VOTIKE-957403 format. One record per residue (C-alpha): residue in one letter; residue number from 1; x, y, z; chain. Coordinates in Angstrom, 3 decimals, padded with zeros to 6 digits. Example, Ala and Ser with C-alpha at 12.3 -4.5 7.8 and 13.67 -1.06 7.14 Angstrom:
VOTIKE-957403
[pt a 1 [012.300 -004.500 007.800] A],
[pt s 2 [013.670 -001.060 007.140] A],
end
This chain:
VOTIKE-957403
[pt x 1 [000.000 000.000 000.000] A],
[pt x 2 [001.088 003.533 -000.731] A],
[pt x 3 [002.056 005.638 002.251] A],
[pt x 4 [000.076 008.775 003.052] A],
[pt x 5 [003.162 010.895 002.301] A],
[pt x 6 [003.447 009.327 -001.152] A],
[pt x 7 [-000.251 009.954 -001.836] A],
[pt x 8 [000.094 013.588 -000.789] A],
[pt x 9 [003.140 013.993 -003.012] A],
[pt x 10 [001.263 012.494 -005.951] A],
[pt x 11 [-001.672 014.846 -005.387] A],
[pt x 12 [000.711 017.828 -005.355] A],
[pt x 13 [002.287 016.741 -008.638] A],
[pt x 14 [-001.150 016.217 -010.239] A],
[pt x 15 [-002.393 019.597 -008.981] A],
[pt x 16 [000.733 021.373 -010.248] A],
[pt x 17 [000.369 019.709 -013.641] A],
[pt x 18 [-003.266 020.768 -013.875] A],
[pt x 19 [-002.478 024.354 -012.926] A],
[pt x 20 [000.379 024.440 -015.442] A],
[pt x 21 [-001.833 023.038 -018.209] A],
[pt x 22 [-004.602 025.546 -017.521] A],
[pt x 23 [-002.103 028.389 -017.342] A],
[pt x 24 [-000.469 027.499 -020.657] A],
[pt x 25 [-003.799 027.136 -022.418] A],
[pt x 26 [-005.111 030.376 -020.935] A],
[pt x 27 [-002.018 032.200 -022.160] A],
[pt x 28 [-002.243 030.742 -025.669] A],
[pt x 29 [-005.970 030.700 -026.313] A],
[pt x 30 [-007.690 033.211 -024.055] A],
[pt x 31 [-006.400 036.184 -025.987] A],
[pt x 32 [-008.083 039.378 -024.740] A],
[pt x 33 [-009.917 041.537 -027.254] A],
[pt x 34 [-007.611 044.221 -028.639] A],
[pt x 35 [-008.115 047.826 -027.565] A],
[pt x 36 [-008.701 049.635 -030.851] A],
[pt x 37 [-008.621 053.424 -030.942] A],
[pt x 38 [-010.015 053.830 -034.476] A],
[pt x 39 [-013.783 054.584 -034.490] A],
[pt x 40 [-014.594 051.691 -036.826] A],
[pt x 41 [-012.760 048.390 -037.317] A],
[pt x 42 [-013.148 044.736 -038.197] A],
[pt x 43 [-011.096 041.548 -038.424] A],
[pt x 44 [-012.163 038.560 -040.534] A],
[pt x 45 [-010.809 035.227 -041.667] A],
[pt x 46 [-010.233 035.533 -045.410] A],
[pt x 47 [-011.033 031.880 -046.033] A],
[pt x 48 [-014.434 031.645 -044.399] A],
[pt x 49 [-015.392 035.289 -043.909] A],
[pt x 50 [-015.888 034.660 -040.179] A],
[pt x 51 [-015.866 037.890 -038.183] A],
[pt x 52 [-013.306 037.646 -035.377] A],
[pt x 53 [-013.553 041.210 -034.044] A],
[pt x 54 [-015.728 044.209 -034.826] A],
[pt x 55 [-016.210 047.776 -033.667] A],
[pt x 56 [-018.947 049.829 -035.329] A],
[pt x 57 [-018.520 047.665 -038.454] A],
[pt x 58 [-021.627 048.986 -040.239] A],
[pt x 59 [-021.055 052.722 -039.738] A],
[pt x 60 [-021.147 054.490 -043.115] A],
[pt x 61 [-017.920 056.416 -043.678] A],
[pt x 62 [-015.932 057.800 -046.574] A],
[pt x 63 [-013.195 055.267 -047.419] A],
[pt x 64 [-010.780 057.530 -049.353] A],
[pt x 65 [-008.353 055.454 -051.457] A],
[pt x 66 [-009.514 052.148 -049.974] A],
[pt x 67 [-012.088 052.592 -052.745] A],
[pt x 68 [-009.401 051.304 -055.114] A],
[pt x 69 [-009.844 047.786 -053.756] A],
[pt x 70 [-013.105 047.682 -055.704] A],
[pt x 71 [-011.490 049.386 -058.699] A],
[pt x 72 [-008.879 046.625 -058.834] A],
[pt x 73 [-011.425 043.899 -058.159] A],
[pt x 74 [-013.627 044.970 -061.074] A],
[pt x 75 [-010.538 045.163 -063.310] A],
[pt x 76 [-009.377 041.670 -062.308] A],
[pt x 77 [-012.845 040.307 -062.958] A],
[pt x 78 [-012.898 041.869 -066.438] A],
[pt x 79 [-009.529 040.243 -067.156] A],
[pt x 80 [-010.777 036.893 -065.851] A],
[pt x 81 [-013.821 037.106 -068.112] A],
[pt x 82 [-011.638 037.828 -071.147] A],
[pt x 83 [-013.046 041.323 -071.713] A],
[pt x 84 [-009.591 042.922 -071.425] A],
[pt x 85 [-005.988 041.758 -071.117] A],
[pt x 86 [-003.132 042.921 -068.919] A],
[pt x 87 [-001.013 043.835 -071.952] A],
[pt x 88 [-003.749 046.006 -073.519] A],
[pt x 89 [-002.559 049.533 -074.315] A],
[pt x 90 [-004.585 052.246 -072.570] A],
[pt x 91 [-004.520 055.834 -073.835] A],
[pt x 92 [-004.619 058.428 -071.050] A],
[pt x 93 [-007.472 060.937 -071.384] A],
[pt x 94 [-007.437 064.583 -070.398] A],
[pt x 95 [-009.877 063.772 -067.597] A],
[pt x 96 [-007.481 061.197 -066.147] A],
[pt x 97 [-004.591 063.647 -066.488] A],
[pt x 98 [-006.502 066.334 -064.571] A],
[pt x 99 [-007.472 064.068 -061.655] A],
[pt x 100 [-006.254 065.547 -058.391] A],
[pt x 101 [-004.861 063.945 -055.268] A],
[pt x 102 [-002.239 061.207 -055.323] A],
[pt x 103 [-001.054 060.537 -058.856] A],
[pt x 104 [001.788 059.230 -061.007] A],
[pt x 105 [001.666 062.220 -063.410] A],
[pt x 106 [000.331 060.448 -066.484] A],
[pt x 107 [000.251 062.754 -069.492] A],
[pt x 108 [-002.716 063.281 -071.845] A],
[pt x 109 [-002.281 060.997 -074.840] A],
[pt x 110 [000.305 058.847 -073.081] A],
[pt x 111 [-000.128 055.102 -073.508] A],
[pt x 112 [000.491 052.548 -070.779] A],
[pt x 113 [-000.473 048.901 -070.444] A],
[pt x 114 [-003.404 047.981 -068.260] A],
[pt x 115 [-000.994 046.029 -066.047] A],
[pt x 116 [001.196 049.100 -065.511] A],
[pt x 117 [-001.814 051.214 -064.559] A],
[pt x 118 [-003.092 048.593 -062.111] A],
[pt x 119 [000.373 048.396 -060.604] A],
[pt x 120 [000.388 052.188 -060.179] A],
[pt x 121 [-002.981 051.979 -058.393] A],
[pt x 122 [-001.771 049.218 -056.074] A],
[pt x 123 [001.645 050.602 -055.160] A],
[pt x 124 [001.258 054.363 -055.398] A],
[pt x 125 [-002.530 054.756 -054.988] A],
[pt x 126 [-002.643 056.660 -058.274] A],
[pt x 127 [-005.898 058.527 -058.900] A],
[pt x 128 [-005.030 059.332 -062.520] A],
[pt x 129 [-004.368 055.651 -063.216] A],
[pt x 130 [-007.687 054.748 -061.551] A],
[pt x 131 [-009.597 057.032 -063.915] A],
[pt x 132 [-007.708 055.674 -066.926] A],
[pt x 133 [-008.565 052.081 -065.952] A],
[pt x 134 [-012.190 053.036 -065.308] A],
[pt x 135 [-012.578 054.683 -068.704] A],
[pt x 136 [-010.944 051.768 -070.515] A],
[pt x 137 [-012.941 048.976 -068.855] A],
[pt x 138 [-016.237 050.773 -068.272] A],
[pt x 139 [-016.290 052.889 -071.439] A],
[pt x 140 [-016.550 055.911 -069.161] A],
[pt x 141 [-016.045 056.700 -065.500] A],
[pt x 142 [-019.814 056.584 -064.959] A],
[pt x 143 [-020.019 053.227 -066.690] A],
[pt x 144 [-017.270 051.833 -064.495] A],
[pt x 145 [-018.800 053.217 -061.288] A],
[pt x 146 [-021.999 051.409 -062.230] A],
[pt x 147 [-019.965 048.192 -062.476] A],
[pt x 148 [-018.451 048.911 -059.053] A],
[pt x 149 [-021.863 049.319 -057.451] A],
[pt x 150 [-023.230 046.223 -059.171] A],
[pt x 151 [-020.312 044.198 -057.835] A],
[pt x 152 [-020.826 045.661 -054.369] A],
[pt x 153 [-024.467 044.614 -054.448] A],
[pt x 154 [-023.543 041.113 -055.606] A],
[pt x 155 [-021.119 040.771 -052.675] A],
[pt x 156 [-023.736 041.841 -050.133] A],
[pt x 157 [-022.162 045.233 -049.479] A],
[pt x 158 [-025.486 046.691 -048.401] A],
[pt x 159 [-024.166 049.931 -046.895] A],
[pt x 160 [-021.961 051.016 -049.789] A],
[pt x 161 [-022.312 053.502 -052.616] A],
[pt x 162 [-019.485 054.468 -054.953] A],
[pt x 163 [-019.455 057.658 -057.011] A],
[pt x 164 [-015.884 057.448 -058.325] A],
[pt x 165 [-013.062 054.907 -058.819] A],
[pt x 166 [-010.429 056.679 -056.684] A],
[pt x 167 [-012.002 057.772 -053.407] A],
[pt x 168 [-011.723 061.549 -053.548] A],
[pt x 169 [-014.208 063.071 -051.109] A],
[pt x 170 [-017.919 062.999 -051.979] A],
[pt x 171 [-020.739 062.850 -049.392] A],
[pt x 172 [-022.514 060.248 -051.528] A],
[pt x 173 [-019.391 058.057 -051.681] A],
[pt x 174 [-019.404 055.813 -048.618] A],
[pt x 175 [-018.948 052.293 -047.313] A],
[pt x 176 [-018.315 050.457 -044.029] A],
[pt x 177 [-015.564 048.421 -042.434] A],
[pt x 178 [-017.659 045.277 -042.898] A],
[pt x 179 [-018.290 045.974 -046.582] A],
[pt x 180 [-014.607 046.719 -047.170] A],
[pt x 181 [-013.770 043.359 -045.619] A],
[pt x 182 [-016.156 041.674 -048.074] A],
[pt x 183 [-014.520 043.175 -051.164] A],
[pt x 184 [-011.044 042.619 -049.732] A],
[pt x 185 [-011.885 038.930 -049.288] A],
[pt x 186 [-012.515 038.756 -053.038] A],
[pt x 187 [-009.424 040.716 -054.077] A],
[pt x 188 [-007.014 038.465 -052.159] A],
[pt x 189 [-008.101 035.562 -054.389] A],
[pt x 190 [-006.001 037.048 -057.224] A],
[pt x 191 [-002.296 036.093 -056.839] A],
[pt x 192 [-001.282 038.770 -059.350] A],
[pt x 193 [-002.337 041.471 -056.910] A],
[pt x 194 [000.333 040.390 -054.434] A],
[pt x 195 [003.040 040.696 -057.091] A],
[pt x 196 [002.370 044.437 -056.964] A],
[pt x 197 [001.245 044.983 -053.369] A],
[pt x 198 [004.543 043.660 -051.991] A],
[pt x 199 [006.703 045.983 -054.124] A],
[pt x 200 [008.296 048.665 -051.964] A],
[pt x 201 [009.749 050.916 -054.681] A],
[pt x 202 [009.317 050.910 -058.470] A],
[pt x 203 [009.423 053.380 -061.337] A],
[pt x 204 [006.983 054.357 -064.069] A],
[pt x 205 [008.609 055.057 -067.422] A],
[pt x 206 [006.538 057.617 -069.309] A],
[pt x 207 [005.809 057.119 -073.006] A],
[pt x 208 [004.384 060.480 -074.089] A],
[pt x 209 [007.617 062.464 -074.092] A],
[pt x 210 [011.136 062.412 -072.741] A],
[pt x 211 [010.969 063.083 -069.013] A],
[pt x 212 [012.141 061.494 -065.821] A],
[pt x 213 [010.438 058.345 -064.608] A],
[pt x 214 [007.981 058.698 -061.738] A],
[pt x 215 [008.938 056.857 -058.565] A],
[pt x 216 [006.253 054.557 -057.173] A],
[pt x 217 [006.585 054.366 -053.388] A],
[pt x 218 [004.327 051.949 -051.552] A],
[pt x 219 [002.011 053.685 -049.094] A],
[pt x 220 [001.743 050.535 -046.932] A],
[pt x 221 [004.271 051.190 -044.163] A],
[pt x 222 [003.761 047.781 -042.512] A],
[pt x 223 [005.430 045.942 -045.392] A],
[pt x 224 [008.478 044.145 -044.052] A],
[pt x 225 [007.617 045.230 -040.511] A],
[pt x 226 [004.860 042.759 -039.691] A],
[pt x 227 [005.261 039.028 -040.271] A],
[pt x 228 [003.189 037.786 -043.202] A],
[pt x 229 [001.694 041.155 -044.127] A],
[pt x 230 [001.419 041.614 -047.917] A],
[pt x 231 [-001.410 044.108 -048.584] A],
[pt x 232 [-003.909 045.706 -049.031] A],
[pt x 233 [-004.646 049.434 -049.308] A],
[pt x 234 [-004.219 052.700 -047.430] A],
[pt x 235 [-006.495 055.719 -047.650] A],
[pt x 236 [-006.591 059.296 -046.429] A],
[pt x 237 [-008.311 062.618 -046.890] A],
[pt x 238 [-009.572 065.191 -044.405] A],
[pt x 239 [-013.105 063.804 -044.077] A],
[pt x 240 [-012.170 060.116 -044.184] A],
[pt x 241 [-009.255 060.359 -041.783] A],
[pt x 242 [-006.528 057.732 -041.932] A],
[pt x 243 [-007.760 054.353 -043.158] A],
[pt x 244 [-006.156 050.992 -043.830] A],
[pt x 245 [-007.325 047.628 -045.085] A],
[pt x 246 [-004.574 045.151 -044.251] A],
[pt x 247 [-004.013 041.468 -044.852] A],
[pt x 248 [-001.433 039.000 -043.608] A],
[pt x 249 [-000.912 035.264 -044.038] A],
[pt x 250 [000.809 032.795 -041.727] A],
[pt x 251 [000.681 029.137 -042.699] A],
[pt x 252 [-002.778 028.451 -044.134] A],
[pt x 253 [-004.414 031.301 -042.214] A],
[pt x 254 [-005.002 034.614 -043.990] A],
[pt x 255 [-006.611 037.445 -042.032] A],
[pt x 256 [-008.102 040.715 -043.250] A],
[pt x 257 [-008.324 043.781 -041.026] A],
[pt x 258 [-009.954 047.146 -041.669] A],
[pt x 259 [-009.615 050.344 -039.632] A],
[pt x 260 [-011.398 053.566 -040.599] A],
[pt x 261 [-011.139 057.217 -039.598] A],
[pt x 262 [-008.027 056.856 -037.458] A],
[pt x 263 [-006.726 060.153 -036.098] A],
[pt x 264 [-003.242 059.684 -037.579] A],
[pt x 265 [-001.210 057.282 -039.693] A],
[pt x 266 [000.557 055.695 -036.725] A],
[pt x 267 [-002.767 054.865 -035.098] A],
[pt x 268 [-004.138 053.051 -038.153] A],
[pt x 269 [-001.075 050.826 -038.392] A],
[pt x 270 [-000.885 050.178 -034.642] A],
[pt x 271 [-004.562 049.201 -034.577] A],
[pt x 272 [-003.952 046.918 -037.548] A],
[pt x 273 [-001.125 045.136 -035.723] A],
[pt x 274 [-003.321 044.695 -032.633] A],
[pt x 275 [-006.107 043.159 -034.700] A],
[pt x 276 [-003.803 040.795 -036.556] A],
[pt x 277 [-001.949 039.826 -033.364] A],
[pt x 278 [-005.282 038.910 -031.809] A],
[pt x 279 [-006.308 036.791 -034.791] A],
[pt x 280 [-003.032 034.927 -035.187] A],
[pt x 281 [-002.729 034.465 -031.435] A],
[pt x 282 [-006.108 032.807 -031.028] A],
[pt x 283 [-006.955 031.054 -034.295] A],
[pt x 284 [-005.547 028.624 -036.802] A],
[pt x 285 [-006.636 027.344 -040.198] A],
[pt x 286 [-006.925 023.677 -041.074] A],
[pt x 287 [-006.682 022.868 -044.780] A],
[pt x 288 [-009.206 020.108 -045.346] A],
[pt x 289 [-008.850 020.010 -049.135] A],
[pt x 290 [-006.619 021.589 -051.744] A],
[pt x 291 [-008.018 022.616 -055.112] A],
[pt x 292 [-007.638 019.862 -057.740] A],
[pt x 293 [-006.374 017.322 -055.182] A],
[pt x 294 [-007.597 013.752 -055.789] A],
[pt x 295 [-009.917 012.692 -052.964] A],
[pt x 296 [-011.454 009.499 -054.349] A],
[pt x 297 [-011.864 007.248 -057.370] A],
[pt x 298 [-015.331 006.650 -058.759] A],
[pt x 299 [-016.287 003.572 -060.831] A],
[pt x 300 [-017.545 004.385 -064.342] A],
[pt x 301 [-020.237 002.229 -065.926] A],
[pt x 302 [-020.361 001.772 -069.714] A],
[pt x 303 [-017.293 003.962 -070.235] A],
[pt x 304 [-013.942 003.541 -071.978] A],
[pt x 305 [-012.351 003.761 -068.533] A],
[pt x 306 [-013.332 001.740 -065.463] A],
[pt x 307 [-012.846 004.572 -062.983] A],
[pt x 308 [-012.124 008.276 -062.792] A],
[pt x 309 [-010.490 010.600 -060.252] A],
[pt x 310 [-012.701 012.776 -058.089] A],
[pt x 311 [-011.115 016.112 -057.173] A],
[pt x 312 [-011.867 019.113 -054.958] A],
[pt x 313 [-013.245 022.040 -056.962] A],
[pt x 314 [-011.619 024.570 -054.622] A],
[pt x 315 [-009.524 024.911 -051.479] A],
[pt x 316 [-011.347 024.250 -048.234] A],
[pt x 317 [-009.838 025.771 -045.094] A],
[pt x 318 [-011.588 025.650 -041.739] A],
[pt x 319 [-011.035 028.270 -039.057] A],
[pt x 320 [-010.516 026.794 -035.585] A],
[pt x 321 [-009.364 027.995 -032.200] A],
[pt x 322 [-005.801 026.945 -031.501] A],
[pt x 323 [-005.627 023.552 -029.854] A],
[pt x 324 [-008.856 022.323 -031.477] A],
[pt x 325 [-007.440 021.405 -034.868] A],
[pt x 326 [-008.036 017.703 -034.206] A],
[pt x 327 [-011.783 018.193 -033.766] A],
[pt x 328 [-012.357 018.636 -037.508] A],
[pt x 329 [-013.832 015.536 -039.168] A],
[pt x 330 [-014.540 015.022 -042.871] A],
[pt x 331 [-016.799 012.819 -044.951] A],
[pt x 332 [-017.390 012.313 -048.667] A],
[pt x 333 [-020.858 012.326 -050.162] A],
[pt x 334 [-020.541 010.412 -053.445] A],
[pt x 335 [-022.651 007.993 -055.489] A],
[pt x 336 [-021.566 004.341 -055.770] A],
[pt x 337 [-020.815 004.783 -059.467] A],
[pt x 338 [-021.255 007.143 -062.392] A],
[pt x 339 [-022.396 006.454 -065.945] A],
[pt x 340 [-020.534 007.487 -069.081] A],
[pt x 341 [-020.226 009.838 -070.824] A],
[pt x 342 [-018.471 011.917 -068.165] A],
[pt x 343 [-017.168 015.464 -068.691] A],
[pt x 344 [-014.408 017.418 -066.954] A],
[pt x 345 [-015.776 019.477 -064.072] A],
[pt x 346 [-018.944 017.408 -063.746] A],
[pt x 347 [-020.258 017.712 -060.185] A],
[pt x 348 [-020.602 014.379 -058.427] A],
[pt x 349 [-020.779 015.146 -054.728] A],
[pt x 350 [-019.376 017.050 -051.769] A],
[pt x 351 [-016.651 016.918 -049.171] A],
[pt x 352 [-018.155 017.976 -045.850] A],
[pt x 353 [-016.182 019.157 -042.823] A],
[pt x 354 [-017.745 018.861 -039.385] A],
[pt x 355 [-016.822 020.019 -035.902] A],
[pt x 356 [-018.666 018.696 -032.845] A],
[pt x 357 [-021.356 017.295 -035.140] A],
[pt x 358 [-021.975 020.607 -036.936] A],
[pt x 359 [-021.132 021.325 -040.578] A],
[pt x 360 [-018.429 024.007 -040.672] A],
[pt x 361 [-017.526 023.857 -044.356] A],
[pt x 362 [-017.994 022.008 -047.612] A],
[pt x 363 [-016.587 021.915 -051.116] A],
[pt x 364 [-017.997 020.438 -054.322] A],
[pt x 365 [-016.341 017.387 -055.823] A],
[pt x 366 [-015.908 017.177 -059.572] A],
[pt x 367 [-014.560 014.826 -062.240] A],
[pt x 368 [-010.959 015.375 -063.362] A],
[pt x 369 [-011.188 014.067 -066.955] A],
[pt x 370 [-013.539 013.104 -069.751] A],
[pt x 371 [-014.677 009.518 -070.118] A],
[pt x 372 [-016.455 008.655 -073.354] A],
[pt x 373 [-019.237 006.146 -073.525] A],
[pt x 374 [-018.036 002.757 -074.708] A],
[pt x 375 [-019.261 001.847 -078.223] A],
[pt x 376 [-020.033 -001.630 -079.514] A],
[pt x 377 [-016.617 -001.916 -081.179] A],
[pt x 378 [-014.857 -001.024 -077.925] A],
[pt x 379 [-016.943 -003.534 -075.943] A],
[pt x 380 [-016.296 -006.248 -078.547] A],
[pt x 381 [-012.559 -005.540 -078.495] A],
[pt x 382 [-012.471 -005.744 -074.679] A],
[pt x 383 [-014.387 -009.026 -074.753] A],
[pt x 384 [-012.136 -010.421 -077.440] A],
[pt x 385 [-009.041 -009.294 -075.539] A],
[pt x 386 [-010.275 -010.979 -072.396] A],
[pt x 387 [-011.072 -014.207 -074.292] A],
[pt x 388 [-007.636 -014.317 -075.931] A],
[pt x 389 [-005.960 -013.654 -072.567] A],
[pt x 390 [-007.964 -016.472 -071.045] A],
end
């Protein structure tokens, strides 16, 4: 039998271990809400859109140059749809040349590629380039603004109205931290954007006449100063105050933060760091499926192939509190077989992710290749081949 002294010692060790475990977990997971000075702010997970922190997220405010997130988003969508190409030559109008505020001093009649203009918008927050892009894609600034508002509506940005593509002050030009997070979530899906947003210094070579190149200096002062930060957009004018939509990625977790109407530039960046620190300190992202990864094989009836690969149609990342990554379970919903003919991209089922019995995410499963229906000649040849082998 154990002595009483031994039992007491064992209880002390067990109690110490419990206290240590609770202390460690409290330190890691019970992150306190950040104290944000900016009047309006939000933090979301870019993968799921889950709101992790908010402060007056639906207050309508002027966004200044954060507007250009939508300008770039509409441009990327036009490129994706094949309406325009990055190497298209864009002629600069007099209206674009006369645009005030931050600019890269494009000259009337000068020609630049669409890619160069989008890079100028991203790095240097160029208003003149924004107007040039708007006129080229929308046919006119008004036409492009209509596209911006249509996209905002489609994204559920219910408290937003754009009147221009650059963000210069207008009482009828407004949005919210929440709505900015929604459009930012869409913009970060384009890898090309990050090729420009992470450039610290570049130069614009003018094509209209011989003159010195314009230096493009990135307005995002957190680049290289915060781990994983690679975008998005700053904004400022007297009525909007200092604004910043930021994004950072660590591992599989990408966060998006928005702060509006900060009193100074330092405050907007400090608040951004607090928001991101909170998110990365408390949450993690579990990648359940990677786009185009093979998740199963499905038998094919009456086809020229016996089976076909089933793949994930998109990435599926699940947001979880740190320490709970192992609670995510997955299941495949698929038929027993599929009948030829089969086409690439054909939807055949879903991958479902669950946590504590609740569905927390899903992705459609599709077919990776075509499988033609087997004709009589093919069936006869297979039968004959089997008979000869026998």
